[in-house]
N, C-alpha and C positions, 0 to 999 in steps of 0.2 A: 565491590563487596566491602561491607563494614567490618572492621577488625573488632573482635571481641576483647573484653577487658583482660582475659587471661593471656591472650596472644600479645597484647601491648605490654603487659607486665613482664612476661617472659623475655620479650625482645629488649625491654628497658634494662632488665637485670644484666643481660648479656652485653648490651651496649656499654653500661657503666663498668662492667668487669674489663671489657676490651679497652676502654678509655684509660682505666687505671693501669693496666698492663703497659700501655703506651706512654705512661708517666705524663699524662696531660690533664689539665684542669678543665672543668666545664667551660670556663671563660675562654681559655685558649682554643678549645675545640670550636666554640661558638664563633670566635673571631675568624678562624680558618674557613668556616662554612658560611659566614655572612649571616648568621642568625643570632638571636639574643641568647644569653646564658640561661634565661628562664625557659626558653624553648628546649634547650638541651636537658634541663632539669625535668621538664614535663615529659619528655620522651623517656628518660631513664626511670621515672617513677610510674610509667605506664598510664599517664593521663592523656597523652596524645599519641596518635599513630604517625609514623614517618611517611612523608609523601614519597612516591616512587623515585623522583629525581634526586632526593637526598641520600638514598641508600648507597649508590656507588661512590658518592663523595665521602660519606662516612667511612666506608671501607678503605678508600684511598688515604684519607687523613690519619686513620688509626692503624694503617698498614696491616689490615686483617685479611688480605686476599679478598675473597668475595663472601666471607663467612656471614656477615650481617645481612647481606642481600639474600643469600640462600636461606638463612634462618627465617627471615620475614616471609619469603615465598613458601617455605615449608609450613609456617604457622597460618598463613592466610591465603596463599595463592590458589590452592585447590580446595581449601576448607577441610583438608584431611585431618589436621590436628583436632579441631573443634568437633568434627564428625566422629572421630575415633573415641574421644572422651565421652561424648554423649551416648554412643552405642554401648560403650563399656558400662556406663552407669545404668542404662536401661536393662542390659543383660543381667547385671548383678542383682537388680531389684525385681526381676521378673520371676513369676512362678514357673513358667515354662517358656522355652524358646523353640519355635518351630522353623525349620529351614526347608524351603521348597526349591527344587531344581527342575528345570525343564530340559529334557534331552530330546533331540531331534535326530532321527536316523534317516539318511537319504535313501530313496528308492522305494 
């Protein structure tokens, strides 16, 4: 599934916040992860999506438990976040919303 821009930006803001709380520079984090400082910068600015293998390493180096991995899964794993925002916008702009439910009774 391709990550949307909002998910990447939200993840990047949280990653930058977590890195600063760990009192680490982008360069120091890049060295520990074996990536370039520009890659870290692109992740934090929401220009790139993290590859799945990088998420547990980020959590480990930033000592964040599994917070960044869980956040990324929440934002993209099920598509729930993007789906919810899209439906909210559609409902807000709609003239009417109709909800249909099917009930089945055995017997």
